[in-house]
C-alpha positions in Angstrom: 8.1 18.6 -17.3 5.8 18.2 -20.4 3.3 16.4 -18.2 3.2 19.3 -15.7 2.8 21.8 -18.6 -0.1 19.9 -20.1 -1.8 19.6 -16.7 -1.3 23.3 -16.2 -3.0 24.0 -19.6 -6.2 22.3 -18.4 -7.5 25.1 -16.1 -9.7 27.0 -18.6 -11.0 24.0 -20.5 -12.0 22.0 -17.4 -13.6 25.0 -15.8 -15.7 25.5 -19.0 -16.8 21.9 -19.3 -17.7 21.6 -15.6 -20.2 24.4 -16.1 -22.2 22.1 -18.3 -21.3 18.5 -17.1 -21.3 16.9 -13.6 -17.8 15.9 -12.4 -18.3 12.2 -12.6 -19.8 12.4 -16.1 -16.9 14.5 -17.3 -14.3 12.1 -15.9 -16.1 9.1 -17.3 -16.4 10.4 -20.8 -12.8 11.8 -20.7 -11.2 8.5 -19.7 -13.4 6.4 -22.0 -12.0 8.4 -24.9 -8.5 8.2 -23.4 -8.8 4.4 -23.1 -10.1 4.0 -26.6 -7.3 6.1 -28.1 -4.6 4.2 -26.1 -6.0 0.8 -27.3 -6.2 1.9 -30.9 -2.7 3.5 -31.0 -1.0 0.9 -29.0 -3.1 -2.1 -30.0 -0.2 -4.5 -29.7 0.2 -3.6 -26.0 -3.5 -4.5 -25.2 -2.3 -8.0 -24.8 -0.5 -8.0 -21.5 0.4 -10.3 -18.6 -2.0 -10.8 -15.8 0.5 -9.2 -13.4 0.7 -6.0 -15.5 -3.1 -5.9 -15.8 -3.6 -6.2 -12.1 -0.9 -3.7 -11.3 -2.5 -1.2 -13.7 -5.9 -1.8 -12.2 -4.6 -1.0 -8.7 -2.8 2.1 -9.9 -5.9 3.3 -11.8 -8.1 2.8 -8.8 -5.7 4.9 -6.7 -5.6 7.7 -9.3 -9.4 7.7 -9.6 -9.8 7.7 -5.8 -7.5 10.7 -5.6 -9.6 12.6 -8.2 -12.8 11.9 -6.4 -11.4 12.9 -3.0 -10.0 16.1 -4.6 -13.4 17.0 -6.2 -15.3 16.3 -3.0 -12.9 18.4 -0.9 -13.0 21.3 -3.4 -16.8 21.5 -2.8 -16.1 22.2 0.9 -13.0 24.5 0.7 -11.5 27.3 -1.3 -9.7 26.6 -4.6 -6.5 28.1 -3.2 -6.4 25.8 -0.2 -7.3 22.9 -2.4 -4.5 23.7 -4.8 -1.9 23.9 -2.1 -3.0 20.9 0.0 -3.2 18.7 -3.2 0.3 19.8 -4.1 1.5 18.5 -0.8 1.9 15.1 -2.4 5.4 16.3 -3.0 6.0 16.0 0.7 4.1 12.7 1.2 5.8 10.9 -1.7 9.3 10.5 -0.1 7.7 9.7 3.3 5.5 6.9 1.8 8.4 5.7 -0.3 10.6 5.4 2.7 7.9 3.7 4.9 6.6 1.2 2.2 9.5 0.5 0.0 12.5 1.8 1.9 13.3 4.3 -0.9 16.3 6.4 0.1 16.0 10.2 -0.4 19.2 12.2 -0.5 19.6 15.6 1.2 19.2 17.6 -2.0 15.9 16.1 -2.8 14.7 17.1 0.7 15.9 20.6 -0.1 14.0 20.6 -3.3 10.8 19.3 -1.5 11.1 22.3 0.9 11.5 24.7 -2.0 8.6 23.2 -3.9 6.3 23.5 -0.8 7.2 27.2 -0.4 6.6 27.7 -4.1 3.2 26.0 -3.9 2.2 28.2 -1.0 3.2 31.3 -2.8 1.4 30.3 -6.0 -1.8 29.0 -4.5 -2.6 30.3 -1.0 -4.4 33.6 -0.6 -5.7 35.3 2.6 -8.9 33.8 3.7 -11.1 33.9 6.8 -12.0 30.2 6.4 -10.8 27.6 8.9 -7.6 26.0 7.7 -8.7 22.5 8.8 -12.2 21.3 8.1 -13.9 18.5 6.3 -12.9 19.8 2.9 -9.3 20.2 3.9 -9.2 16.7 5.4 -10.6 15.2 2.2 -8.0 17.1 0.2 -5.2 15.8 2.5 -6.5 12.3 1.8 -6.3 13.2 -1.9 -2.7 14.3 -1.6 -1.8 11.1 0.3 -3.4 8.9 -2.4 -1.7 10.8 -5.2 1.6 10.3 -3.4 0.8 6.6 -3.0 0.1 6.4 -6.7 3.5 8.0 -7.5 5.4 5.7 -5.1 3.7 2.5 -6.3 4.1 3.5 -10.0 7.7 4.2 -9.4 8.1 0.7 -8.0 6.2 -1.1 -10.7 6.8 0.9 -13.9 9.4 -0.2 -16.4 9.9 1.4 -19.9 9.1 -2.0 -21.5 5.7 -2.3 -19.9 4.8 1.4 -19.9 2.2 1.2 -22.7 0.4 -1.8 -21.3 0.5 -0.4 -17.8 -1.0 2.9 -19.1 -3.8 1.1 -20.9 -4.8 -0.9 -17.8 -4.7 2.2 -15.6 -6.9 4.2 -18.0 -9.3 1.3 -18.3 -9.8 0.9 -14.5 -10.2 4.7 -14.1 -12.9 4.6 -16.7 -14.8 1.8 -14.9 -14.6 3.7 -11.5 -15.9 6.9 -13.0 -18.6 5.2 -14.9 -19.8 3.6 -11.7 -20.1 7.0 -10.0 -21.7 8.6 -13.1 -24.3 5.9 -13.9 -26.9 6.6 -11.2 -28.0 9.9 -12.9 -27.2 8.8 -16.4 -24.0 10.0 -18.2 -24.4 13.4 -19.8 -22.4 14.3 -22.9 -21.0 17.6 -24.2 -23.7 19.4 -26.2 -21.6 21.7 -28.5 -18.8 21.3 -31.0 -16.6 23.5 -28.9 -17.2 21.5 -25.7 -16.4 18.3 -27.6 -13.2 19.8 -29.0 -12.1 20.7 -25.4 -13.1 17.2 -24.2 -11.0 15.5 -26.9 -8.1 17.7 -26.0 -8.4 16.8 -22.4 -8.9 13.2 -23.1 -6.1 12.7 -25.7 -3.4 15.2 -24.6 -4.1 15.7 -20.9 -5.4 12.2 -20.3 -3.9 9.5 -22.5 -0.6 11.3 -23.3 0.0 12.6 -19.7 -0.7 9.2 -18.2 1.7 7.5 -20.7 4.4 10.2 -20.0 4.1 9.7 -16.2 4.2 5.9 -16.5 7.2 5.9 -18.8 9.1 8.6 -17.0 8.7 6.9 -13.6 10.4 3.9 -15.1 13.5 6.1 -15.3 13.5 8.5 -12.3 12.8 8.0 -8.6 9.3 8.9 -7.3 10.5 11.9 -5.1 12.2 13.6 -8.0 9.1 12.9 -10.2 6.9 14.5 -7.6 9.0 17.7 -7.4 8.8 18.2 -11.2 5.1 17.4 -11.4 4.2 19.8 -8.6 5.2 22.6 -11.0 1.6 22.3 -12.4 0.3 25.5 -10.6 3.2 27.4 -12.0 2.2 26.5 -15.6 -1.5 27.1 -14.8 -0.6 30.6 -13.7 1.5 31.1 -16.7 -1.3 30.2 -19.1 -3.7 32.4 -17.1 -1.3 35.3 -17.6 -0.9 34.5 -21.3 -4.5 33.9 -22.2 -6.6 35.6 -19.5 -4.5 38.8 -19.1 -4.0 38.1 -15.4 -1.3 40.3 -13.9 1.4 38.5 -11.9 2.5 39.9 -8.6 5.5 39.4 -6.4 4.0 36.2 -4.9 4.0 34.6 -8.4 7.6 35.6 -8.9 8.6 34.2 -5.6 6.6 31.0 -6.1 7.9 30.5 -9.6 11.5 31.0 -8.5 11.2 28.5 -5.6 9.6 25.8 -7.9 12.2 26.4 -10.7 15.0 26.1 -8.1 13.5 22.9 -6.7 13.4 21.4 -10.2 16.9 22.4 -10.9 18.1 20.9 -7.6 16.5 17.5 -8.3 17.6 17.4 -12.0 21.1 18.7 -11.4 22.2 18.8 -7.7 24.8 21.3 -6.6 28.4 19.9 -7.2 27.4 17.8 -10.2 29.7 18.8 -13.1 29.3 18.3 -16.8 31.2 15.0 -16.8 28.6 13.3 -14.5 26.1 11.0 -16.2 
């Protein structure tokens, strides 16, 4: 939940920074800082097994690929469509988990996935004359599939004991990927103190911390449940927009918020579970 709240808080800061930095440059600088912070704070975890390093590298490449697909798709479609389609990783996660690792999903998780999808639609979709399926939408669907694959594989490989090392190796491989994409034009840096402050917030709290939270948490809960909780990000993004940008919520926000909150309740505490259950 904290991960989703932190992701939701990034809307204004990312929008501000992308007005002055190219996407690849922003991501490269952000995750270089994230990696440096993780290595300093958890220096004992920098030494890791080859298996953990390779697993983190694969996971980091998946996450970086999803980011690049999402960014490319956003340039060719509306923000509302992009937000909804990206959030469909909540649907793809149990499907991929079942196909790849034979993860079983109980009926209440499927109910929660349905509620979360309805909530995402209410929070993100707006009437538009654009075609629903085009190059941008296809790229964004690819992004959602890769995000789901990252969640599924992380759920398979993550353990609480290796969470710090796995987080460091993921962040490091992400940095390498983004640097490769940013290098051809040279890597631009934030120019003002305010932009640097936002960059540090995004790198430390919404980069290093969120990646660590996801890696650790997925060592405890199944991927489908994690996806339902994480897809509440648009709810928190809208909440912060109301709080800080004086946006006025309508009935769609109320309906979407109710559906997502219901979905999270169902996966955390399924109907019929009493207080004596573990």
